[in-house]
PQR file of N, CA, C, O and H, with PARSE charges and radii, in Angstrom:
ATOM      1  N   MET A   1      -6.349  -0.183  11.043 -0.4000 1.5000
ATOM      2  CA  MET A   1      -6.486   0.355  12.436 -0.0000 2.0000
ATOM      3  C   MET A   1      -7.321   1.593  12.564  0.5500 1.7000
ATOM      4  O   MET A   1      -6.878   2.638  12.087 -0.5500 1.4000
ATOM      5  N   LYS A   2      -8.431   1.577  13.134 -0.4000 1.5000
ATOM      6  CA  LYS A   2      -9.105   3.162  12.928 -0.0000 2.0000
ATOM      7  C   LYS A   2      -9.087   3.597  14.543  0.5500 1.7000
ATOM      8  O   LYS A   2      -9.034   2.722  15.408 -0.5500 1.4000
ATOM      9  H   LYS A   2      -8.791   0.728  13.521  0.4000 1.0000
ATOM     10  N   ARG A   3      -9.140   5.149  14.911 -0.4000 1.5000
ATOM     11  CA  ARG A   3      -9.132   5.500  15.954 -0.0000 2.0000
ATOM     12  C   ARG A   3     -10.472   5.757  16.331  0.5500 1.7000
ATOM     13  O   ARG A   3     -11.264   6.189  15.493 -0.5500 1.4000
ATOM     14  H   ARG A   3      -9.183   5.859  14.208  0.4000 1.0000
ATOM     15  N   SER A   4     -10.894   5.485  17.777 -0.4000 1.5000
ATOM     16  CA  SER A   4     -12.117   5.116  18.094 -0.0000 2.0000
ATOM     17  C   SER A   4     -12.987   7.117  17.627  0.5500 1.7000
ATOM     18  O   SER A   4     -14.193   7.353  17.699 -0.5500 1.4000
ATOM     19  H   SER A   4     -10.251   5.134  18.457  0.4000 1.0000
ATOM     20  N   THR A   5     -11.932   8.118  17.224 -0.4000 1.5000
ATOM     21  CA  THR A   5     -12.659   9.332  17.306 -0.0000 2.0000
ATOM     22  C   THR A   5     -12.889   9.317  15.564  0.5500 1.7000
ATOM     23  O   THR A   5     -13.358  10.336  15.057 -0.5500 1.4000
ATOM     24  H   THR A   5     -10.953   7.926  17.166  0.4000 1.0000
ATOM     25  N   GLY A   6     -12.593   8.308  14.810 -0.4000 1.5000
ATOM     26  CA  GLY A   6     -12.840   8.469  13.333 -0.0000 2.0000
ATOM     27  C   GLY A   6     -12.100   9.358  12.702  0.5500 1.7000
ATOM     28  O   GLY A   6     -12.498   9.698  11.588 -0.5500 1.4000
ATOM     29  H   GLY A   6     -12.212   7.481  15.222  0.4000 1.0000
ATOM     30  N   GLU A   7     -10.914   9.930  13.202 -0.4000 1.5000
ATOM     31  CA  GLU A   7     -10.126  10.972  12.340 -0.0000 2.0000
ATOM     32  C   GLU A   7      -9.081  10.269  11.665  0.5500 1.7000
ATOM     33  O   GLU A   7      -8.222  10.879  11.029 -0.5500 1.4000
ATOM     34  H   GLU A   7     -10.590   9.653  14.107  0.4000 1.0000
ATOM     35  N   TRP A   8      -9.096   9.297  11.743 -0.4000 1.5000
ATOM     36  CA  TRP A   8      -7.933   8.358  10.274 -0.0000 2.0000
ATOM     37  C   TRP A   8      -8.226   6.929  10.579  0.5500 1.7000
ATOM     38  O   TRP A   8      -8.732   6.284  11.497 -0.5500 1.4000
ATOM     39  H   TRP A   8      -9.794   8.802  12.261  0.4000 1.0000
ATOM     40  N   GLN A   9      -7.613   6.680   9.246 -0.4000 1.5000
ATOM     41  CA  GLN A   9      -7.632   5.075   9.048 -0.0000 2.0000
ATOM     42  C   GLN A   9      -6.232   4.876   8.577  0.5500 1.7000
ATOM     43  O   GLN A   9      -5.557   5.658   7.906 -0.5500 1.4000
ATOM     44  H   GLN A   9      -7.202   7.204   8.500  0.4000 1.0000
ATOM     45  N   GLY A  10      -5.915   3.739   9.021 -0.4000 1.5000
ATOM     46  CA  GLY A  10      -4.320   2.988   8.626 -0.0000 2.0000
ATOM     47  C   GLY A  10      -4.136   1.710   8.433  0.5500 1.7000
ATOM     48  O   GLY A  10      -5.188   1.089   8.587 -0.5500 1.4000
ATOM     49  H   GLY A  10      -6.463   3.103   9.566  0.4000 1.0000
ATOM     50  N   THR A  11      -3.246   1.060   8.161 -0.4000 1.5000
ATOM     51  CA  THR A  11      -3.177  -0.244   7.844 -0.0000 2.0000
ATOM     52  C   THR A  11      -1.452  -0.554   8.113  0.5500 1.7000
ATOM     53  O   THR A  11      -0.772   0.450   7.900 -0.5500 1.4000
ATOM     54  H   THR A  11      -2.392   1.564   8.035  0.4000 1.0000
ATOM     55  N   THR A  12      -0.795  -1.582   8.475 -0.4000 1.5000
ATOM     56  CA  THR A  12       0.147  -1.438   8.255 -0.0000 2.0000
ATOM     57  C   THR A  12       0.874  -2.937   7.967  0.5500 1.7000
ATOM     58  O   THR A  12       0.630  -4.096   8.301 -0.5500 1.4000
ATOM     59  H   THR A  12      -1.347  -2.398   8.648  0.4000 1.0000
ATOM     60  N   PHE A  13       1.754  -2.354   7.277 -0.4000 1.5000
ATOM     61  CA  PHE A  13       2.647  -3.492   6.399 -0.0000 2.0000
ATOM     62  C   PHE A  13       4.150  -3.829   6.899  0.5500 1.7000
ATOM     63  O   PHE A  13       4.753  -2.953   7.518 -0.5500 1.4000
ATOM     64  H   PHE A  13       1.952  -1.412   7.006  0.4000 1.0000
ATOM     65  N   ILE A  14       4.727  -4.993   6.665 -0.4000 1.5000
ATOM     66  CA  ILE A  14       6.054  -5.541   7.379 -0.0000 2.0000
ATOM     67  C   ILE A  14       6.627  -6.047   5.869  0.5500 1.7000
ATOM     68  O   ILE A  14       6.181  -7.012   5.248 -0.5500 1.4000
ATOM     69  H   ILE A  14       4.237  -5.705   6.162  0.4000 1.0000
ATOM     70  N   VAL A  15       7.520  -5.324   5.514 -0.4000 1.5000
ATOM     71  CA  VAL A  15       8.430  -5.527   3.950 -0.0000 2.0000
ATOM     72  C   VAL A  15       9.867  -5.672   4.452  0.5500 1.7000
ATOM     73  O   VAL A  15      10.557  -4.877   5.090 -0.5500 1.4000
ATOM     74  H   VAL A  15       7.883  -4.540   6.018  0.4000 1.0000
ATOM     75  N   ARG A  16      10.178  -7.098   3.919 -0.4000 1.5000
ATOM     76  CA  ARG A  16      11.665  -7.987   4.349 -0.0000 2.0000
ATOM     77  C   ARG A  16      12.159  -7.938   2.626  0.5500 1.7000
ATOM     78  O   ARG A  16      11.404  -8.376   1.758 -0.5500 1.4000
ATOM     79  H   ARG A  16       9.617  -7.744   3.400  0.4000 1.0000
ATOM     80  N   LEU A  17      13.336  -7.426   2.342 -0.4000 1.5000
ATOM     81  CA  LEU A  17      14.090  -7.221   1.687 -0.0000 2.0000
ATOM     82  C   LEU A  17      15.395  -7.881   1.519  0.5500 1.7000
ATOM     83  O   LEU A  17      16.116  -7.713   2.503 -0.5500 1.4000
ATOM     84  H   LEU A  17      13.949  -7.070   3.048  0.4000 1.0000
ATOM     85  N   TRP A  18      15.905  -8.559   0.605 -0.4000 1.5000
ATOM     86  CA  TRP A  18      16.968  -9.160   0.358 -0.0000 2.0000
ATOM     87  C   TRP A  18      18.212  -9.004  -0.902  0.5500 1.7000
ATOM     88  O   TRP A  18      17.283  -8.876  -1.699 -0.5500 1.4000
ATOM     89  H   TRP A  18      15.320  -8.696  -0.194  0.4000 1.0000
ATOM     90  N   GLN A  19      18.634  -8.968  -1.203 -0.4000 1.5000
ATOM     91  CA  GLN A  19      19.610  -9.244  -2.074 -0.0000 2.0000
ATOM     92  C   GLN A  19      20.311 -10.403  -2.431  0.5500 1.7000
ATOM     93  O   GLN A  19      21.321 -10.787  -1.842 -0.5500 1.4000
ATOM     94  H   GLN A  19      19.388  -9.072  -0.555  0.4000 1.0000
ATOM     95  N   GLU A  20      19.709 -11.055  -3.538 -0.4000 1.5000
ATOM     96  CA  GLU A  20      20.034 -12.367  -4.134 -0.0000 2.0000
ATOM     97  C   GLU A  20      21.396 -12.601  -4.955  0.5500 1.7000
ATOM     98  O   GLU A  20      21.865 -12.052  -5.952 -0.5500 1.4000
ATOM     99  H   GLU A  20      18.888 -10.743  -4.016  0.4000 1.0000
ATOM    100  N   PRO A  21      21.983 -13.992  -3.849 -0.5600 1.5000
ATOM    101  CA  PRO A  21      23.448 -13.865  -4.650  0.2800 2.0000
ATOM    102  C   PRO A  21      24.035 -13.732  -6.000  0.5500 1.7000
ATOM    103  O   PRO A  21      23.448 -14.486  -6.777 -0.5500 1.4000
ATOM    104  N   ARG A  22      25.117 -12.949  -6.653 -0.4000 1.5000
ATOM    105  CA  ARG A  22      25.159 -13.050  -7.799 -0.0000 2.0000
ATOM    106  C   ARG A  22      26.117 -13.915  -8.778  0.5500 1.7000
ATOM    107  O   ARG A  22      27.319 -13.789  -8.546 -0.5500 1.4000
ATOM    108  H   ARG A  22      25.594 -12.337  -6.022  0.4000 1.0000
ATOM    109  N   GLU A  23      25.795 -14.671  -9.712 -0.4000 1.5000
ATOM    110  CA  GLU A  23      26.802 -15.567 -10.004 -0.0000 2.0000
ATOM    111  C   GLU A  23      27.867 -15.002 -10.497  0.5500 1.7000
ATOM    112  O   GLU A  23      28.811 -15.767 -10.693 -0.5500 1.4000
ATOM    113  H   GLU A  23      24.818 -14.774  -9.900  0.4000 1.0000
ATOM    114  N   SER A  24      28.026 -13.808 -10.783 -0.4000 1.5000
ATOM    115  CA  SER A  24      29.521 -13.212 -11.180 -0.0000 2.0000
ATOM    116  C   SER A  24      29.503 -11.900 -10.726  0.5500 1.7000
ATOM    117  O   SER A  24      28.480 -11.634 -10.096 -0.5500 1.4000
ATOM    118  H   SER A  24      27.259 -13.186 -10.624  0.4000 1.0000
ATOM    119  N   GLN A  25      30.528 -10.738 -10.875 -0.4000 1.5000
ATOM    120  CA  GLN A  25      30.627  -9.145 -10.345 -0.0000 2.0000
ATOM    121  C   GLN A  25      29.747  -8.624 -11.527  0.5500 1.7000
ATOM    122  O   GLN A  25      28.895  -7.737 -11.473 -0.5500 1.4000
ATOM    123  H   GLN A  25      31.359 -10.955 -11.387  0.4000 1.0000
ATOM    124  N   GLU A  26      30.133  -9.358 -12.597 -0.4000 1.5000
ATOM    125  CA  GLU A  26      28.958  -8.069 -14.047 -0.0000 2.0000
ATOM    126  C   GLU A  26      27.650  -8.684 -13.531  0.5500 1.7000
ATOM    127  O   GLU A  26      26.881  -7.724 -13.580 -0.5500 1.4000
ATOM    128  H   GLU A  26      30.826 -10.078 -12.641  0.4000 1.0000
ATOM    129  N   ASP A  27      27.029  -9.623 -13.113 -0.4000 1.5000
ATOM    130  CA  ASP A  27      25.629  -9.529 -13.080 -0.0000 2.0000
ATOM    131  C   ASP A  27      25.102  -8.532 -12.248  0.5500 1.7000
ATOM    132  O   ASP A  27      25.742  -8.106 -11.287 -0.5500 1.4000
ATOM    133  H   ASP A  27      27.654 -10.403 -13.073  0.4000 1.0000
ATOM    134  N   GLU A  28      23.618  -7.994 -12.642 -0.4000 1.5000
ATOM    135  CA  GLU A  28      23.108  -6.726 -12.024 -0.0000 2.0000
ATOM    136  C   GLU A  28      22.394  -6.881 -10.540  0.5500 1.7000
ATOM    137  O   GLU A  28      21.348  -7.530 -10.543 -0.5500 1.4000
ATOM    138  H   GLU A  28      23.099  -8.339 -13.423  0.4000 1.0000
ATOM    139  N   ALA A  29      22.736  -6.482  -9.578 -0.4000 1.5000
ATOM    140  CA  ALA A  29      21.985  -6.847  -8.499 -0.0000 2.0000
ATOM    141  C   ALA A  29      20.209  -7.159  -8.244  0.5500 1.7000
ATOM    142  O   ALA A  29      19.399  -6.233  -8.203 -0.5500 1.4000
ATOM    143  H   ALA A  29      23.585  -5.954  -9.575  0.4000 1.0000
ATOM    144  N   VAL A  30      19.876  -8.416  -8.110 -0.4000 1.5000
ATOM    145  CA  VAL A  30      18.904  -8.800  -7.935 -0.0000 2.0000
ATOM    146  C   VAL A  30      18.014  -8.854  -6.713  0.5500 1.7000
ATOM    147  O   VAL A  30      18.084  -9.795  -5.922 -0.5500 1.4000
ATOM    148  H   VAL A  30      20.534  -9.168  -8.143  0.4000 1.0000
ATOM    149  N   TRP A  31      17.267  -7.952  -6.578 -0.4000 1.5000
ATOM    150  CA  TRP A  31      16.502  -7.900  -4.928 -0.0000 2.0000
ATOM    151  C   TRP A  31      15.178  -8.573  -5.070  0.5500 1.7000
ATOM    152  O   TRP A  31      14.403  -8.507  -6.024 -0.5500 1.4000
ATOM    153  H   TRP A  31      17.210  -7.188  -7.220  0.4000 1.0000
ATOM    154  N   ARG A  32      15.040  -9.316  -3.807 -0.4000 1.5000
ATOM    155  CA  ARG A  32      13.531 -10.118  -3.776 -0.0000 2.0000
ATOM    156  C   ARG A  32      13.131  -9.498  -2.127  0.5500 1.7000
ATOM    157  O   ARG A  32      13.640  -8.684  -1.355 -0.5500 1.4000
ATOM    158  H   ARG A  32      15.670  -9.369  -3.032  0.4000 1.0000
ATOM    159  N   GLY A  33      12.301 -10.121  -2.123 -0.4000 1.5000
ATOM    160  CA  GLY A  33      11.150  -9.617  -0.840 -0.0000 2.0000
ATOM    161  C   GLY A  33      10.054 -10.558  -0.466  0.5500 1.7000
ATOM    162  O   GLY A  33       9.764 -11.534  -1.158 -0.5500 1.4000
ATOM    163  H   GLY A  33      11.888 -10.782  -2.749  0.4000 1.0000
ATOM    164  N   THR A  34       9.371 -10.197   0.801 -0.4000 1.5000
ATOM    165  CA  THR A  34       8.105 -10.337   1.241 -0.0000 2.0000
ATOM    166  C   THR A  34       7.635  -9.243   1.637  0.5500 1.7000
ATOM    167  O   THR A  34       8.374  -8.344   2.039 -0.5500 1.4000
ATOM    168  H   THR A  34       9.606  -9.404   1.363  0.4000 1.0000
ATOM    169  N   ALA A  35       6.225  -9.126   1.588 -0.4000 1.5000
ATOM    170  CA  ALA A  35       5.318  -8.403   1.812 -0.0000 2.0000
ATOM    171  C   ALA A  35       4.445  -8.851   2.737  0.5500 1.7000
ATOM    172  O   ALA A  35       3.844  -9.829   2.291 -0.5500 1.4000
ATOM    173  H   ALA A  35       5.625  -9.856   1.262  0.4000 1.0000
ATOM    174  N   THR A  36       4.078  -8.534   3.946 -0.4000 1.5000
ATOM    175  CA  THR A  36       3.198  -8.916   5.239 -0.0000 2.0000
ATOM    176  C   THR A  36       2.047  -7.853   5.411  0.5500 1.7000
ATOM    177  O   THR A  36       2.331  -6.668   5.579 -0.5500 1.4000
ATOM    178  H   THR A  36       4.566  -7.740   4.308  0.4000 1.0000
ATOM    179  N   HIS A  37       0.664  -8.323   5.364 -0.4000 1.5000
ATOM    180  CA  HIS A  37      -0.102  -6.970   5.738 -0.0000 2.0000
ATOM    181  C   HIS A  37      -0.742  -7.592   7.289  0.5500 1.7000
ATOM    182  O   HIS A  37      -1.368  -8.630   7.501 -0.5500 1.4000
ATOM    183  H   HIS A  37       0.433  -9.286   5.228  0.4000 1.0000
ATOM    184  N   VAL A  38      -0.375  -6.680   8.082 -0.4000 1.5000
ATOM    185  CA  VAL A  38      -0.069  -7.040   9.714 -0.0000 2.0000
ATOM    186  C   VAL A  38      -1.538  -7.492   9.828  0.5500 1.7000
ATOM    187  O   VAL A  38      -1.661  -8.714   9.908 -0.5500 1.4000
ATOM    188  H   VAL A  38       0.134  -5.837   7.909  0.4000 1.0000
ATOM    189  N   GLN A  39      -2.729  -6.743   9.856 -0.4000 1.5000
ATOM    190  CA  GLN A  39      -4.013  -7.183  10.515 -0.0000 2.0000
ATOM    191  C   GLN A  39      -4.904  -8.452   9.871  0.5500 1.7000
ATOM    192  O   GLN A  39      -5.758  -9.127  10.446 -0.5500 1.4000
ATOM    193  H   GLN A  39      -2.629  -5.750   9.791  0.4000 1.0000
ATOM    194  N   SER A  40      -4.387  -8.564   8.377 -0.4000 1.5000
ATOM    195  CA  SER A  40      -4.942  -9.970   7.899 -0.0000 2.0000
ATOM    196  C   SER A  40      -3.782 -10.947   7.962  0.5500 1.7000
ATOM    197  O   SER A  40      -4.045 -12.138   7.795 -0.5500 1.4000
ATOM    198  H   SER A  40      -3.693  -8.015   7.910  0.4000 1.0000
ATOM    199  N   GLY A  41      -2.570 -10.589   8.176 -0.4000 1.5000
ATOM    200  CA  GLY A  41      -1.657 -11.705   7.792 -0.0000 2.0000
ATOM    201  C   GLY A  41      -1.183 -12.316   6.615  0.5500 1.7000
ATOM    202  O   GLY A  41      -0.443 -13.292   6.491 -0.5500 1.4000
ATOM    203  H   GLY A  41      -2.357  -9.622   8.311  0.4000 1.0000
ATOM    204  N   THR A  42      -1.702 -11.620   5.795 -0.4000 1.5000
ATOM    205  CA  THR A  42      -1.305 -12.089   4.248 -0.0000 2.0000
ATOM    206  C   THR A  42      -0.151 -11.717   3.912  0.5500 1.7000
ATOM    207  O   THR A  42       0.284 -10.574   4.046 -0.5500 1.4000
ATOM    208  H   THR A  42      -2.304 -10.827   5.896  0.4000 1.0000
ATOM    209  N   GLU A  43       0.447 -12.680   3.436 -0.4000 1.5000
ATOM    210  CA  GLU A  43       1.798 -12.470   2.461 -0.0000 2.0000
ATOM    211  C   GLU A  43       2.191 -12.566   1.379  0.5500 1.7000
ATOM    212  O   GLU A  43       1.726 -13.587   0.873 -0.5500 1.4000
ATOM    213  H   GLU A  43       0.093 -13.609   3.327  0.4000 1.0000
ATOM    214  N   ARG A  44       2.832 -12.026   0.711 -0.4000 1.5000
ATOM    215  CA  ARG A  44       3.227 -12.127  -0.730 -0.0000 2.0000
ATOM    216  C   ARG A  44       4.623 -12.205  -1.121  0.5500 1.7000
ATOM    217  O   ARG A  44       5.319 -11.300  -0.659 -0.5500 1.4000
ATOM    218  H   ARG A  44       3.210 -11.196   1.122  0.4000 1.0000
ATOM    219  N   GLY A  45       5.227 -13.085  -1.880 -0.4000 1.5000
ATOM    220  CA  GLY A  45       6.452 -12.752  -2.811 -0.0000 2.0000
ATOM    221  C   GLY A  45       6.627 -11.601  -3.144  0.5500 1.7000
ATOM    222  O   GLY A  45       5.551 -11.038  -2.942 -0.5500 1.4000
ATOM    223  H   GLY A  45       4.662 -13.820  -2.256  0.4000 1.0000
ATOM    224  N   ILE A  46       7.345 -10.892  -3.541 -0.4000 1.5000
ATOM    225  CA  ILE A  46       7.866  -9.920  -4.049 -0.0000 2.0000
ATOM    226  C   ILE A  46       8.769  -9.874  -5.030  0.5500 1.7000
ATOM    227  O   ILE A  46       9.851 -10.149  -4.512 -0.5500 1.4000
ATOM    228  H   ILE A  46       8.219 -11.350  -3.705  0.4000 1.0000
ATOM    229  N   LYS A  47       8.913  -9.658  -6.255 -0.4000 1.5000
ATOM    230  CA  LYS A  47      10.006  -9.696  -7.080 -0.0000 2.0000
ATOM    231  C   LYS A  47      10.774  -7.999  -7.567  0.5500 1.7000
ATOM    232  O   LYS A  47      11.937  -7.646  -7.760 -0.5500 1.4000
ATOM    233  H   LYS A  47       8.034  -9.435  -6.676  0.4000 1.0000
ATOM    234  N   ASP A  48       9.371  -7.245  -7.625 -0.4000 1.5000
ATOM    235  CA  ASP A  48      10.120  -5.724  -8.249 -0.0000 2.0000
ATOM    236  C   ASP A  48       9.133  -4.896  -7.305  0.5500 1.7000
ATOM    237  O   ASP A  48       8.380  -5.398  -6.469 -0.5500 1.4000
ATOM    238  H   ASP A  48       8.427  -7.532  -7.468  0.4000 1.0000
ATOM    239  N   TRP A  49       9.259  -3.669  -7.561 -0.4000 1.5000
ATOM    240  CA  TRP A  49       8.443  -2.378  -6.851 -0.0000 2.0000
ATOM    241  C   TRP A  49       7.093  -2.377  -7.426  0.5500 1.7000
ATOM    242  O   TRP A  49       6.228  -1.859  -6.721 -0.5500 1.4000
ATOM    243  H   TRP A  49       9.870  -3.262  -8.239  0.4000 1.0000
ATOM    244  N   ASP A  50       6.722  -2.871  -8.607 -0.4000 1.5000
ATOM    245  CA  ASP A  50       5.202  -2.487  -9.062 -0.0000 2.0000
ATOM    246  C   ASP A  50       4.668  -3.957  -8.607  0.5500 1.7000
ATOM    247  O   ASP A  50       3.445  -4.050  -8.714 -0.5500 1.4000
ATOM    248  H   ASP A  50       7.425  -3.292  -9.180  0.4000 1.0000
ATOM    249  N   GLU A  51       5.275  -5.040  -8.158 -0.4000 1.5000
ATOM    250  CA  GLU A  51       4.317  -5.662  -7.049 -0.0000 2.0000
ATOM    251  C   GLU A  51       4.257  -5.479  -6.015  0.5500 1.7000
ATOM    252  O   GLU A  51       3.197  -5.714  -5.436 -0.5500 1.4000
ATOM    253  H   GLU A  51       6.269  -4.964  -8.071  0.4000 1.0000
ATOM    254  N   LEU A  52       5.163  -5.069  -5.446 -0.4000 1.5000
ATOM    255  CA  LEU A  52       4.864  -4.252  -3.996 -0.0000 2.0000
ATOM    256  C   LEU A  52       4.035  -3.730  -4.047  0.5500 1.7000
ATOM    257  O   LEU A  52       3.117  -4.176  -3.358 -0.5500 1.4000
ATOM    258  H   LEU A  52       6.025  -4.878  -5.916  0.4000 1.0000
ATOM    259  N   LYS A  53       3.736  -2.404  -4.892 -0.4000 1.5000
ATOM    260  CA  LYS A  53       2.765  -1.357  -5.125 -0.0000 2.0000
ATOM    261  C   LYS A  53       1.190  -2.388  -5.380  0.5500 1.7000
ATOM    262  O   LYS A  53       0.204  -2.414  -4.643 -0.5500 1.4000
ATOM    263  H   LYS A  53       4.482  -2.042  -5.451  0.4000 1.0000
ATOM    264  N   ARG A  54       1.380  -3.009  -6.430 -0.4000 1.5000
ATOM    265  CA  ARG A  54       0.336  -3.740  -6.265 -0.0000 2.0000
ATOM    266  C   ARG A  54      -0.529  -4.312  -5.291  0.5500 1.7000
ATOM    267  O   ARG A  54      -1.753  -4.331  -5.155 -0.5500 1.4000
ATOM    268  H   ARG A  54       2.180  -2.987  -7.029  0.4000 1.0000
ATOM    269  N   PHE A  55       0.269  -4.695  -4.759 -0.4000 1.5000
ATOM    270  CA  PHE A  55      -0.304  -5.549  -3.094 -0.0000 2.0000
ATOM    271  C   PHE A  55      -0.487  -4.664  -2.104  0.5500 1.7000
ATOM    272  O   PHE A  55      -1.488  -5.031  -1.488 -0.5500 1.4000
ATOM    273  H   PHE A  55       1.263  -4.680  -4.870  0.4000 1.0000
ATOM    274  N   MET A  56      -0.100  -3.816  -1.691 -0.4000 1.5000
ATOM    275  CA  MET A  56      -0.399  -2.730  -0.915 -0.0000 2.0000
ATOM    276  C   MET A  56      -1.528  -2.182  -1.577  0.5500 1.7000
ATOM    277  O   MET A  56      -2.472  -2.201  -0.787 -0.5500 1.4000
ATOM    278  H   MET A  56       0.713  -3.517  -2.191  0.4000 1.0000
ATOM    279  N   GLN A  57      -1.884  -1.656  -2.776 -0.4000 1.5000
ATOM    280  CA  GLN A  57      -2.802  -1.071  -3.177 -0.0000 2.0000
ATOM    281  C   GLN A  57      -4.247  -2.041  -2.847  0.5500 1.7000
ATOM    282  O   GLN A  57      -5.387  -1.584  -2.762 -0.5500 1.4000
ATOM    283  H   GLN A  57      -1.116  -1.641  -3.417  0.4000 1.0000
ATOM    284  N   THR A  58      -3.959  -3.086  -2.734 -0.4000 1.5000
ATOM    285  CA  THR A  58      -5.072  -4.107  -2.732 -0.0000 2.0000
ATOM    286  C   THR A  58      -5.615  -3.801  -1.311  0.5500 1.7000
ATOM    287  O   THR A  58      -6.841  -3.707  -1.255 -0.5500 1.4000
ATOM    288  H   THR A  58      -3.033  -3.457  -2.803  0.4000 1.0000
ATOM    289  N   TRP A  59      -5.097  -3.669  -0.431 -0.4000 1.5000
ATOM    290  CA  TRP A  59      -5.305  -3.290   0.685 -0.0000 2.0000
ATOM    291  C   TRP A  59      -5.684  -1.888   1.198  0.5500 1.7000
ATOM    292  O   TRP A  59      -6.298  -1.646   2.237 -0.5500 1.4000
ATOM    293  H   TRP A  59      -4.101  -3.745  -0.476  0.4000 1.0000
ATOM    294  N   THR A  60      -5.183  -0.939   0.227 -0.4000 1.5000
ATOM    295  CA  THR A  60      -5.360   0.581   0.695 -0.0000 2.0000
ATOM    296  C   THR A  60      -6.384   0.815   0.048  0.5500 1.7000
ATOM    297  O   THR A  60      -7.170   1.417   0.780 -0.5500 1.4000
ATOM    298  H   THR A  60      -4.685  -1.135  -0.617  0.4000 1.0000
ATOM    299  N   GLN A  61      -6.933   0.600  -1.290 -0.4000 1.5000
ATOM    300  CA  GLN A  61      -7.910   1.193  -2.049 -0.0000 2.0000
ATOM    301  C   GLN A  61      -8.985   0.564  -2.368  0.5500 1.7000
ATOM    302  O   GLN A  61      -9.945   1.107  -2.914 -0.5500 1.4000
ATOM    303  H   GLN A  61      -6.294   0.111  -1.885  0.4000 1.0000
ATOM    304  N   THR A  62      -8.910  -0.834  -2.007 -0.4000 1.5000
ATOM    305  CA  THR A  62     -10.040  -1.662  -2.378 -0.0000 2.0000
ATOM    306  C   THR A  62     -11.012  -2.481  -0.889  0.5500 1.7000
ATOM    307  O   THR A  62     -12.150  -2.936  -0.778 -0.5500 1.4000
ATOM    308  H   THR A  62      -8.129  -1.275  -1.564  0.4000 1.0000
ATOM    309  N   ARG A  63     -10.081  -2.365  -0.152 -0.4000 1.5000
ATOM    310  CA  ARG A  63     -10.671  -3.261   0.715 -0.0000 2.0000
ATOM    311  C   ARG A  63     -10.931  -2.346   2.431  0.5500 1.7000
ATOM    312  O   ARG A  63      -9.910  -1.865   2.923 -0.5500 1.4000
ATOM    313  H   ARG A  63      -9.156  -1.995  -0.242  0.4000 1.0000
ATOM    314  N   ASP A  64     -11.883  -2.221   2.987 -0.4000 1.5000
ATOM    315  CA  ASP A  64     -11.928  -1.886   4.224 -0.0000 2.0000
ATOM    316  C   ASP A  64     -10.905  -1.575   4.975  0.5500 1.7000
ATOM    317  O   ASP A  64     -10.616  -2.733   5.276 -0.5500 1.4000
ATOM    318  H   ASP A  64     -12.712  -2.612   2.587  0.4000 1.0000
ATOM    319  N   LEU A  65     -10.125  -0.944   5.520 -0.4000 1.5000
ATOM    320  CA  LEU A  65      -9.325  -0.855   6.639 -0.0000 2.0000
ATOM    321  C   LEU A  65      -9.759  -1.304   8.125  0.5500 1.7000
ATOM    322  O   LEU A  65      -9.011  -1.478   9.087 -0.5500 1.4000
ATOM    323  H   LEU A  65     -10.360  -0.003   5.276  0.4000 1.0000
ATOM    324  N   ASP A  66     -10.945  -1.426   8.077 -0.4000 1.5000
ATOM    325  CA  ASP A  66     -11.196  -1.721   9.789 -0.0000 2.0000
ATOM    326  C   ASP A  66     -10.493  -3.477   9.878  0.5500 1.7000
ATOM    327  O   ASP A  66     -10.079  -3.881  10.964 -0.5500 1.4000
ATOM    328  H   ASP A  66     -11.554  -1.284   7.296  0.4000 1.0000
ATOM    329  N   ARG A  67     -10.453  -4.128   8.980 -0.4000 1.5000
ATOM    330  CA  ARG A  67     -10.129  -5.498   8.846 -0.0000 2.0000
ATOM    331  C   ARG A  67      -8.967  -5.716   9.796  0.5500 1.7000
ATOM    332  O   ARG A  67      -8.458  -6.832   9.903 -0.5500 1.4000
ATOM    333  H   ARG A  67     -10.789  -3.799   8.097  0.4000 1.0000
TER
END
């Protein structure tokens, strides 16, 4: 979104995270999620923080934020 004054540009994401059930108490917690770019409606499944970061970077570094 861009203000009419041109002072700043921004984009919005919705991130949903949940913990997958563990088979046993000794198993490490596994988190999964989805990330949605609000302006475009694009949604992606997330398996780790790096994947979330890459998804968000596609909208903040290589695309016009006015979309």
